[in-house]
C-alpha positions in Angstrom: 104.9 1.1 243.4 106.9 0.6 246.8 106.3 4.3 247.5 102.6 4.0 246.9 102.3 1.0 249.2 104.1 3.0 252.0 101.6 5.8 251.4 98.9 3.4 251.7 100.4 2.1 255.0 100.5 5.7 256.2 96.9 6.4 255.1 95.5 3.3 256.8 97.7 4.1 260.2 96.0 7.3 260.3 92.5 6.0 259.7 93.0 3.8 262.7 94.1 6.7 264.8 91.1 8.7 263.7 88.6 5.9 264.3 90.0 5.4 267.9 87.5 8.1 269.0 87.9 11.7 270.2 89.2 10.8 273.7 91.9 8.8 272.5 92.9 11.3 269.9 93.1 14.1 272.7 95.1 11.6 274.8 97.4 10.8 271.8 97.9 14.5 271.0 98.9 15.2 274.9 101.3 12.5 274.6 102.9 13.7 271.5 103.0 17.1 272.9 104.7 15.7 276.0 107.1 14.0 273.8 108.0 17.1 272.1 108.6 19.0 275.5 110.8 16.0 276.7 112.9 16.1 273.4 113.4 19.8 273.7 113.8 20.2 277.7 115.4 16.8 278.6 118.4 18.8 280.3 116.7 21.3 282.1 113.3 22.9 282.7 113.2 26.7 282.2 113.1 28.6 285.3 110.3 30.7 283.8 108.0 27.9 283.6 108.9 26.5 287.1 106.0 26.8 289.7 106.9 28.8 292.8 106.7 26.0 295.2 109.4 24.1 293.3 111.7 27.2 293.3 114.9 27.3 295.8 115.2 30.3 297.6 118.3 32.3 296.2 118.0 30.4 293.0 114.9 31.7 291.6 116.4 32.2 288.1 118.2 28.8 287.9 116.8 26.2 285.5 115.7 22.9 287.2 117.1 19.6 286.2 114.5 17.7 284.3 113.6 14.5 286.5 114.4 11.2 285.1 116.4 12.4 281.8 118.6 15.5 283.3 121.1 13.0 285.0 121.0 10.7 282.0 121.9 13.6 279.6 124.7 14.7 281.8 126.2 10.9 282.0 125.8 10.9 278.1 127.5 14.1 277.5 130.3 13.0 279.9 130.7 9.8 278.2 130.9 11.3 274.7 133.2 14.2 276.0 135.4 11.5 277.5 135.8 9.2 274.8 136.4 12.1 272.1 138.7 14.0 274.2 142.1 14.4 272.8 145.2 12.8 274.2 148.1 15.3 274.4 151.7 15.4 275.3 152.6 17.7 278.2 151.7 21.4 277.3 155.0 23.5 277.7 153.0 26.8 277.8 151.4 26.3 281.4 153.2 25.3 284.5 151.5 24.7 287.9 153.5 25.6 291.0 151.8 23.6 293.9 151.9 23.2 297.5 150.3 19.8 298.8 150.1 17.9 302.0 153.6 17.3 302.3 154.3 20.8 302.0 152.0 21.8 304.8 153.2 19.1 307.0 156.7 20.4 306.5 155.6 24.0 307.4 153.6 22.6 310.3 150.7 24.6 309.0 147.2 23.5 307.7 146.1 25.1 304.5 146.2 27.9 303.4 150.2 28.0 302.9 152.3 30.2 305.0 152.2 33.7 303.1 156.0 34.2 304.2 156.9 30.9 302.2 154.6 32.1 299.3 156.2 35.5 299.3 159.8 33.9 299.0 158.6 31.6 296.2 156.8 34.5 294.3 159.9 36.6 294.2 162.1 33.9 292.6 159.4 33.0 290.3 159.2 36.7 289.2 163.1 36.8 288.5 162.4 33.8 286.1 160.5 36.1 283.7 157.1 34.3 283.2 154.4 35.6 281.1 151.9 35.8 283.8 151.4 34.3 287.6 147.8 33.3 288.7 147.2 32.7 292.4 144.5 30.3 293.0 144.4 31.3 296.6 142.1 33.4 298.6 143.9 36.0 301.2 140.6 36.1 303.1 141.9 35.8 306.6 144.9 37.5 308.3 148.2 36.3 308.8 151.4 37.4 310.5 153.1 37.4 307.3 150.6 39.7 305.3 152.7 42.8 305.3 155.7 40.6 303.8 153.4 39.2 301.1 151.8 42.6 300.2 155.4 43.9 299.8 156.1 41.2 297.4 153.1 41.5 295.5 153.4 45.2 295.0 157.0 44.8 293.6 156.2 42.0 291.2 157.4 42.8 287.7 155.4 40.1 286.2 151.6 40.5 285.8 150.3 38.6 288.8 146.5 37.9 289.3 145.4 37.3 292.8 142.4 35.0 293.5 139.2 36.7 294.3 135.8 35.5 295.4 132.5 37.0 297.0 129.8 35.7 298.9 127.1 36.6 296.4 128.6 34.1 293.7 130.9 31.6 295.9 128.6 31.1 298.9 130.1 27.7 299.6 133.7 29.2 299.8 133.5 32.4 301.5 131.5 34.2 304.2 130.8 37.9 304.2 133.6 38.7 306.7 136.3 36.9 304.7 135.0 39.0 301.7 135.6 42.2 303.6 139.2 41.1 304.5 139.9 40.0 301.0 138.8 43.1 299.6 140.9 45.2 302.1 143.8 43.0 301.3 143.4 43.6 297.4 142.8 47.3 297.9 146.3 47.4 299.0 147.7 46.3 295.7 146.1 49.0 293.5 148.6 50.7 291.2 150.8 47.5 291.2 151.1 44.5 288.8 149.1 42.4 291.0 145.3 42.8 290.3 142.3 40.6 291.2 140.8 37.9 289.3 138.1 35.6 289.9 138.7 31.9 290.8 135.0 31.0 290.6 134.1 27.7 288.7 130.8 26.7 287.6 129.7 23.5 289.7 126.0 23.2 288.3 124.8 19.9 289.2 127.9 19.1 291.2 130.4 18.8 288.2 132.3 21.7 286.4 131.3 21.0 282.9 131.4 24.6 281.4 133.0 28.0 282.0 131.7 30.2 284.7 129.2 32.8 283.7 130.4 36.3 283.3 129.2 38.4 286.2 129.5 42.1 286.2 130.4 42.4 289.8 133.3 40.1 289.3 136.6 40.4 287.7 137.5 38.1 284.8 138.0 34.7 285.5 141.7 33.7 286.4 142.9 32.3 283.3 141.3 34.9 281.0 142.6 37.8 283.3 146.1 36.1 282.8 145.9 36.1 279.1 144.7 39.8 279.1 147.6 40.9 281.4 150.0 39.1 279.3 148.9 40.9 276.2 147.2 38.0 274.6 143.7 39.3 275.4 142.6 38.5 271.6 143.0 34.7 272.5 140.9 34.9 275.7 137.6 33.9 274.2 135.7 37.0 275.0 132.3 36.3 276.1 132.4 32.7 276.0 130.5 30.6 278.6 130.1 27.3 276.8 131.7 23.9 277.5 135.1 23.5 279.3 137.4 21.6 277.3 139.2 18.5 279.0 141.8 16.4 277.5 143.7 13.2 278.5 147.4 12.7 279.0 149.0 10.8 276.1 150.9 8.8 278.6 149.5 7.5 282.2 152.4 8.6 284.3 153.0 12.0 282.4 151.0 15.1 283.5 149.4 17.3 281.0 151.0 20.3 282.5 154.4 21.1 284.1 154.2 20.5 287.9 156.7 22.0 290.4 156.7 21.7 294.1 156.8 25.3 295.6 159.2 23.6 298.4 161.8 23.8 295.3 162.0 27.5 295.4 161.9 27.9 299.2 165.3 25.7 299.7 168.0 28.1 299.7 170.7 25.4 299.2 168.9 24.0 296.1 168.7 27.5 294.8 172.2 28.1 294.7 172.9 25.2 292.4 173.0 26.8 288.9 172.1 23.6 287.3 168.9 23.5 289.6 168.1 27.2 289.0 168.3 26.8 285.1 166.2 23.7 285.2 163.6 25.6 287.2 163.7 28.6 285.2 163.3 26.4 281.9 159.8 25.6 283.4 158.9 29.0 284.2 160.3 31.3 281.5 157.7 32.5 279.2 154.8 30.4 280.6 151.7 30.9 282.3 152.2 30.1 286.0 149.4 28.8 288.1 150.1 28.8 292.0 148.0 27.0 294.3 147.2 23.7 296.4 146.9 20.1 295.5 145.5 18.8 298.6 143.8 15.4 299.2 140.1 16.0 299.7 140.2 19.7 299.5 139.3 22.1 296.6 138.9 18.9 294.4 136.7 19.6 291.4 134.4 17.0 289.7 135.0 17.4 286.1 133.2 16.0 282.8 135.8 13.0 282.8 135.5 12.3 286.6 132.7 9.7 286.0 134.7 8.0 283.5 138.3 8.0 284.8 137.5 8.1 288.4 139.7 11.2 289.2 138.6 14.5 290.6 141.5 16.9 289.9 142.5 20.0 291.9 140.8 23.3 291.1 144.0 24.6 289.9 144.3 22.3 287.1 140.8 23.1 285.8 142.2 26.8 285.5 145.1 25.3 283.4 142.5 23.6 281.2 140.7 26.9 280.7 144.0 28.6 279.9 145.0 25.7 277.3 141.6 26.0 275.7 141.9 29.7 275.3 145.5 29.5 273.9 144.2 26.9 271.4 141.5 29.1 270.2 138.8 26.2 271.1 135.7 28.3 271.1 133.0 25.6 271.0 130.1 26.2 268.6 126.9 26.9 270.3 123.6 25.0 269.4 120.8 27.7 269.1 117.4 27.4 271.0 115.6 27.3 267.2 118.0 24.5 266.2 117.1 22.2 269.1 113.4 22.9 268.7 113.7 21.9 265.0 115.6 18.9 266.0 113.0 17.8 268.6 110.0 18.4 266.0 111.8 16.0 263.5 112.3 13.5 266.4 108.7 13.6 267.2 107.6 13.7 263.6 109.9 10.7 263.0 108.1 8.8 265.8 104.7 9.7 264.6 105.3 8.5 261.0 107.0 5.3 262.2 104.2 4.7 264.6 101.6 4.9 261.6 103.5 2.5 259.4 102.1 -1.2 259.3 105.5 -2.8 258.3 106.6 -6.2 258.7 108.5 -6.8 261.8 112.1 -7.1 260.4 111.7 -3.8 258.4 110.2 -2.0 261.4 113.3 -3.3 263.4 115.9 -1.9 260.8 114.2 1.4 260.9 114.1 1.6 264.7 117.6 0.5 264.8 118.6 3.3 262.1 116.7 6.0 264.1 118.1 5.1 267.5 121.6 5.1 266.1 121.0 8.5 264.6 119.7 9.9 267.9 122.8 8.7 269.8 125.1 9.4 266.8 124.2 13.0 266.0 125.4 14.4 269.4 128.7 12.2 269.0 129.3 13.6 265.4 128.6 17.2 266.8 130.9 16.8 269.7 133.7 15.3 267.4 133.4 18.4 265.1 133.9 20.7 267.9 130.2 21.7 268.7 129.3 22.3 272.3 126.7 19.4 272.9 126.1 20.6 276.3 122.3 20.9 276.3 122.0 18.7 273.0 119.4 16.1 273.8 120.3 12.2 273.4 118.2 10.5 276.3 115.5 13.2 275.6 115.4 12.4 271.8 115.1 8.6 272.6 112.3 9.0 275.3 110.5 11.5 273.5 110.5 9.3 270.2 109.3 6.3 272.5 106.4 8.3 274.2 105.2 9.6 270.7 105.6 6.3 269.1 103.9 4.3 271.8 100.9 7.0 271.7 100.5 6.6 268.1 100.6 2.9 268.1 98.4 2.4 271.1 95.7 4.6 269.3 96.2 3.0 265.9 96.4 -0.7 267.1 94.8 -0.7 270.6 98.2 -2.3 271.7 98.1 -1.0 275.1 95.5 -3.7 276.3 97.7 -6.2 274.4 100.7 -5.2 276.2 99.1 -5.2 279.5 97.7 -8.8 278.9 101.1 -9.9 277.9 102.8 -8.3 281.0 100.2 -9.9 283.2 100.5 -13.3 281.6 104.4 -13.1 281.4 104.7 -11.9 285.1 102.1 -13.8 286.8 102.3 -13.3 290.5 106.1 -13.2 291.2 106.6 -9.4 291.1 105.9 -6.9 293.9 102.6 -4.8 293.2 104.4 -1.5 292.6 106.8 -3.2 289.9 104.3 -4.9 288.3 102.3 -1.5 288.0 105.2 0.4 286.7 105.7 -2.4 284.2 102.2 -2.1 283.0 102.4 1.5 282.7 105.8 1.4 281.0 105.8 -2.0 278.9 109.2 -1.2 277.7 110.8 -1.7 280.8 109.8 -5.5 280.5 112.7 -7.1 278.7 111.4 -9.5 275.8 114.9 -11.0 275.4 117.8 -12.1 277.7 119.8 -9.3 278.9 122.6 -9.3 281.5 121.9 -7.8 284.6 123.6 -7.6 288.1 121.2 -9.3 290.6 120.9 -9.9 294.3 119.9 -13.5 294.3 118.1 -15.6 297.1 118.0 -19.4 297.2 116.0 -21.1 300.2 115.4 -24.3 301.1 113.2 -26.2 304.0 115.4 -28.7 305.9 113.6 -32.1 306.1 110.5 -31.5 304.2 111.2 -34.1 301.6 111.6 -36.8 304.3 108.5 -35.6 306.2 106.3 -35.5 303.0 106.8 -39.5 302.8 105.3 -39.8 306.1 102.1 -38.0 306.0 99.0 -37.9 303.6 99.6 -36.1 300.1 96.5 -33.9 301.2 98.7 -32.6 304.3 101.7 -32.1 302.3 100.0 -29.8 299.7 98.2 -28.0 302.6 101.6 -27.3 304.4 103.6 -26.8 301.5 101.0 -24.2 300.2 101.1 -22.5 303.5 104.9 -22.3 303.7 105.1 -21.0 300.3 102.6 -18.5 300.8 104.4 -17.2 303.8 107.7 -16.8 302.1 106.2 -15.2 299.0 104.7 -12.6 301.2 108.3 -11.9 302.6 109.8 -11.4 299.1 107.2 -9.5 297.6 107.1 -7.3 300.6 110.7 -6.5 300.3 110.3 -5.7 296.5 111.8 -9.0 295.2 111.0 -11.0 292.2 110.0 -14.7 292.7 111.8 -16.6 290.1 110.5 -20.0 290.8 109.4 -22.5 293.2 111.4 -26.0 293.2 109.2 -27.9 295.4 109.8 -26.2 298.9 112.8 -24.1 297.7 112.1 -20.6 296.9 114.3 -18.5 294.3 114.2 -15.0 293.9 116.0 -12.2 292.8 116.4 -8.2 293.1 117.7 -5.9 290.4 115.4 -6.8 287.6 113.3 -6.2 285.4 113.7 -2.6 287.3 116.9 -1.9 289.3 116.3 0.1 292.6 119.2 1.6 294.4 118.1 -0.2 297.7 117.9 -3.8 296.0 120.8 -4.9 298.4 119.3 -3.7 301.4 115.9 -5.2 300.5 117.4 -8.4 299.6 119.4 -8.7 302.7 116.4 -7.9 305.0 114.3 -10.4 303.0 116.8 -13.2 303.5 116.9 -12.7 307.3 113.2 -12.3 307.5 112.7 -15.4 305.4 114.7 -17.4 308.0 112.4 -15.8 310.7 109.3 -17.0 308.5 110.4 -20.4 308.4 110.9 -20.5 312.3 107.2 -19.1 312.5 106.0 -21.8 310.3 107.8 -24.6 312.3 105.9 -23.2 315.4 102.7 -23.0 313.5 103.1 -26.6 312.3 104.0 -28.0 315.8 100.9 -26.2 317.3 98.6 -27.6 314.5 99.2 -31.2 315.2 101.5 -32.7 317.8 101.6 -35.9 315.8 103.2 -34.3 312.7 106.9 -35.1 312.2 109.2 -31.9 313.2 110.0 -29.7 310.4 113.6 -28.4 310.0 114.8 -24.8 309.7 114.9 -22.9 306.6 118.2 -22.2 305.1 118.9 -19.3 302.9 121.8 -18.4 300.6 122.5 -14.9 299.2 124.9 -13.8 296.5 125.5 -11.0 294.3 126.6 -11.1 290.5 125.7 -11.2 286.9 122.7 -13.1 285.4 121.1 -13.4 282.2 117.3 -12.3 282.7 114.5 -12.3 280.4 111.6 -14.3 279.0 112.8 -17.8 277.8 110.9 -20.6 276.4 109.1 -21.5 273.2 106.1 -20.3 271.0 103.7 -22.1 273.5 105.1 -21.1 276.8 107.6 -18.6 278.1 108.9 -18.0 281.8 110.4 -14.7 282.8 113.6 -16.0 284.7 117.4 -15.4 285.6 120.1 -17.7 284.4 123.7 -18.0 285.4 126.5 -18.7 287.7 125.3 -16.3 290.5 122.1 -18.4 290.8 124.2 -21.5 291.3 126.4 -19.8 293.9 123.4 -18.9 295.7 121.9 -22.3 295.7 125.5 -23.8 297.0 125.7 -21.0 299.7 122.2 -22.4 300.8 123.3 -25.8 300.8 126.4 -25.0 302.7 124.4 -23.8 305.7 124.0 -27.2 306.8 127.8 -28.0 307.0 128.4 -24.5 308.4 125.8 -25.1 311.2 124.1 -21.9 310.0 120.9 -20.7 308.7 121.5 -17.6 306.5 124.8 -17.3 304.5 125.9 -14.5 302.1 128.8 -13.7 300.0 131.1 -11.0 300.5 130.0 -9.6 297.2 126.6 -9.5 298.6 127.3 -8.3 301.9 129.4 -5.4 300.6 126.5 -4.0 298.5 123.6 -4.4 301.2 124.4 -1.3 303.1 123.8 -2.9 306.5 126.0 -3.3 309.5 124.9 -6.5 310.8 127.2 -8.8 308.9 130.0 -10.9 310.7 132.9 -12.5 308.7 132.8 -16.4 308.6 136.0 -17.4 306.8 136.6 -18.7 303.5 135.2 -22.0 302.3 135.4 -23.7 298.8 131.7 -24.7 297.9 131.1 -28.0 296.6 131.6 -28.1 293.0 133.8 -25.0 292.9 137.4 -24.2 292.7 137.5 -20.7 293.9 136.9 -19.9 297.5 134.0 -17.8 298.7 134.1 -15.1 301.5 131.3 -15.9 303.7 129.3 -13.2 305.7 126.5 -14.1 308.2 123.5 -11.5 309.1 123.4 -11.3 312.8 121.7 -8.3 313.6 121.8 -8.4 317.5 125.5 -9.4 317.6 127.6 -7.4 319.8 129.8 -4.8 318.0 132.9 -5.4 319.8 132.5 -9.2 319.1 131.8 -8.6 315.4 135.0 -6.1 315.3 137.2 -9.1 317.0 136.0 -11.6 314.2 136.9 -9.0 311.3 140.6 -8.5 313.1 140.7 -12.5 313.2 139.8 -12.6 309.6 142.6 -10.4 308.6 145.3 -12.5 310.3 144.2 -15.7 308.6 147.0 -16.6 306.2 149.7 -14.7 308.2 148.8 -16.0 311.7 146.4 -18.5 312.0 147.0 -19.5 315.2 146.1 -16.2 316.6 143.2 -15.8 314.5 142.0 -19.0 316.0 142.7 -17.7 319.5 140.7 -14.5 318.9 137.6 -16.6 317.5 137.8 -19.0 320.4 137.4 -16.0 322.9 134.4 -14.7 321.0 132.9 -18.4 320.9 133.5 -18.5 324.9 131.0 -15.7 325.2 128.4 -17.2 322.8 128.3 -21.0 323.7 125.1 -21.5 322.1 126.2 -20.1 318.6 126.8 -23.4 316.7 128.1 -21.4 313.7 130.7 -19.7 315.7 132.0 -23.1 316.7 131.8 -24.2 313.3 134.2 -21.1 312.2 136.6 -22.1 314.9 136.8 -25.8 313.7 137.1 -24.5 310.0 139.9 -21.9 311.0 141.8 -24.8 312.6 141.5 -26.8 309.4 142.4 -24.4 306.6 143.9 -25.5 303.3 147.0 -24.0 301.7 145.1 -21.2 300.2 143.7 -20.2 303.6 140.1 -21.6 302.9 138.2 -24.6 304.1 137.3 -27.0 301.6 133.7 -28.4 302.2 133.4 -32.0 301.6 
């Protein structure tokens, strides 16, 4: 009986779609097809279908990252790879012999390493009988010690793989003249145990997520060549170009691979100590040895884990990761193109069928939750099972599902008009035009519930307006207030902000919701300063309007960055899109503090640091009314001299350690700006700090 009802619901839904008319049917079909393509190609657009004008010279055969979803897919892949990565104790099969900044400083050279030093170290390492040695170093420019190094390499008993790159595949690392010298250098090693190996890594989209492609004009990649030279070629994952497996160390301060400073092998006194030599031999004998640099800000590689753990390892360690993956036989299973098409079809078909159902709200929500959980969970399970999910959609499935579902629901229930009416009623006139339009076109961007967001908050107030309103006719109060709020509203909307509310003559606005933009901080900062300027223009306008009107005070502005809950709040009969939270209160207190600080616009450091502008000057730390913790103040003064701005920064650093000196520096700055009341106030506050280095506002 239940199945019959569900069938009837599907039939009724299809009837609604069919009766929507041919134009709506065509549009729905186009959207469903688009959803299918997004669900399949959310990572990359195949280069075969890319228009010629989109192609980049030299990369005609490279797929293009799908706009909007490509970056999201890579971020999700990085996230699931990181959380599912194994934690291992130190791998005793691999040792890295590194030279770092201290090595180069001691040698009085910048990278590359002195080849005489490298030659002497290799001789000792060779004597300790490693399985194979890999040099992640390009000998692409002449050095005085080349003859010595060549002699050492030709005499190596251990299979030694020497780094190679060419201009065609490593354009960022080598130029043609360097390639010529490198090939001449390597040619002199023919017939010896020293042979070339590619040190090329795949850096697609700026991150090394997979193995480098196998190119016919390149020798095998370094790690693969080392295994073959050591007689373990069967473990070298022949033909593998899939995901590169990364792991976490089991203990925070223990590296995953043995790590020796090359300096250890260059100290003759140290090498004469039997215990030291034995200890070094233990780290070398029977292991794969990688030799290369671990230099700050040079040859660092952004990996799958970098965005999660915040570390870019040296390229040498990535080669170590590749060797470990081969030794473990971890050939990640590949997902074929046909399978991805079938998955995409299943996702879109699920969306279409769900859109046709006319279920009650609670059941549809359960179904939606189950489907969305599946879309996120399937790639996770695949990754957990050792499948290569590089290229498996997650965001694309979600977005494709949403597009297909929306298309069907729109045709079946004509919900598009309802959504637009709701958006217009809920948003009113407090959104910028382009943001309102974007939400109208994509209703899912509008949160129908409270959600936590990071916001740039603005709070303004007109000094003295309440007092003035008691002295003039109500009609004039309304006229002036409407004119003032109109001017300030234009400023907020022109800078892309959302007007939260008007409280009398106060304006509350924020940036970062419902749509966050990369430059929200700068927009909010410029709006705060422009709001004060608009207030000054209003004062002049009122003065020119009627000389008999009471004088209006200045507009004060408070700016803060922090978390708030944003969404539609209210009851069944009335809702309001607003933001709630401590960050809103802090912005209001910063606005009010302007009076005590003799300033007009004041921001917290949290706001200023994210605004991306260079016009801030530090104005000390204060404890705002009703607060226990001090707030660092920053004031926007675009035309303030850079030298004086720097002096204020220096003075701020001295607060708490040398308050007297800080006061002297500020007094010097004040002397050059006698009309700057905010600076004078800062000087007073610096001389009256509490024990915590802050001034408490009474």
